[in-house]
C-alpha positions in Angstrom: 56.2 -22.5 54.6 53.7 -20.3 56.3 53.1 -16.9 54.8 53.4 -13.8 57.0 49.6 -13.3 56.6 49.0 -16.9 57.9 51.4 -16.4 60.8 49.6 -13.1 61.8 46.2 -14.7 61.5 47.3 -17.6 63.7 48.7 -15.1 66.3 45.4 -13.1 66.3 43.4 -16.4 66.8 45.8 -17.6 69.6 45.5 -14.2 71.3 41.7 -14.2 71.3 41.6 -17.9 72.4 44.0 -17.2 75.3 41.9 -14.1 76.3 38.6 -16.1 76.2 40.0 -19.1 78.1 41.9 -16.8 80.6 45.2 -18.7 80.0 48.2 -17.8 82.1 51.9 -18.3 81.5 53.7 -21.4 82.6 55.6 -20.4 85.8 59.1 -21.8 86.0 59.7 -23.6 89.3 63.5 -23.4 88.9 66.1 -21.9 86.7 66.3 -24.0 83.5 62.8 -25.5 84.1 62.1 -27.8 81.2 58.4 -27.5 81.8 58.4 -24.4 79.5 58.2 -27.0 76.7 54.5 -27.3 77.6 53.6 -23.6 77.9 50.4 -22.4 76.4 50.2 -20.4 73.2 49.1 -16.9 74.4 49.7 -14.9 71.2 50.0 -11.3 72.3 47.7 -11.7 75.2 49.2 -10.5 78.5 47.1 -11.8 81.4 46.2 -9.4 84.2 48.9 -9.2 86.8 51.7 -10.0 84.3 54.1 -7.9 82.2 55.9 -9.2 79.1 59.6 -8.5 79.7 61.4 -10.5 76.9 60.8 -12.5 73.7 63.1 -15.3 72.6 63.2 -16.6 69.0 63.5 -20.4 69.3 64.0 -23.3 66.9 60.9 -25.5 67.1 62.0 -28.2 64.7 64.6 -29.8 66.9 67.2 -29.6 64.1 68.5 -26.1 64.9 72.1 -25.7 66.0 74.0 -23.1 68.1 75.1 -20.1 66.2 71.9 -19.9 64.1 69.4 -17.0 64.4 67.0 -19.0 66.5 68.0 -20.4 70.0 68.1 -24.1 70.5 65.8 -25.4 73.2 69.0 -26.0 75.4 70.0 -22.3 74.8 66.5 -21.2 75.8 66.7 -23.2 79.0 69.8 -21.3 80.1 67.6 -18.1 80.0 64.6 -19.6 81.9 64.3 -18.1 85.4 62.5 -19.3 88.5 59.3 -17.5 89.1 59.0 -16.0 85.7 56.2 -17.0 83.3 56.5 -18.3 79.7 54.1 -18.6 76.8 54.3 -19.0 73.1 53.7 -15.7 71.2 54.1 -16.6 67.6 54.4 -19.9 65.8 56.1 -20.3 62.4 56.8 -23.5 60.6 60.2 -24.1 62.2 60.6 -21.4 64.8 58.5 -19.9 67.6 58.7 -16.8 69.8 58.6 -17.6 73.5 57.6 -14.6 75.6 58.9 -14.2 79.2 56.6 -12.6 81.7 57.1 -11.1 85.2 54.4 -10.8 87.8 53.5 -7.2 88.6 51.0 -8.0 91.4 
């Protein structure tokens, strides 16, 4: 299992990489867009013109079930909204945080 220190280090590195590469969130083309599966890891980087509006704790192992602390991918899809952006904020060994962004420009 990853230590908290390791997770925070990975998040800092992802944030810096996203900033340097000017990555942007994946923009959902429809409600429930499964393309969020391929979103970039942005860490805590919020690109210009975007505002972070939500964070979802999601099972990343594929073995999670409904009723657990982390959303299953299917539960996440029910929250995905057309026109909103999505990116990975933190990555743990079995769960991730998916951030939801809204355009402000």
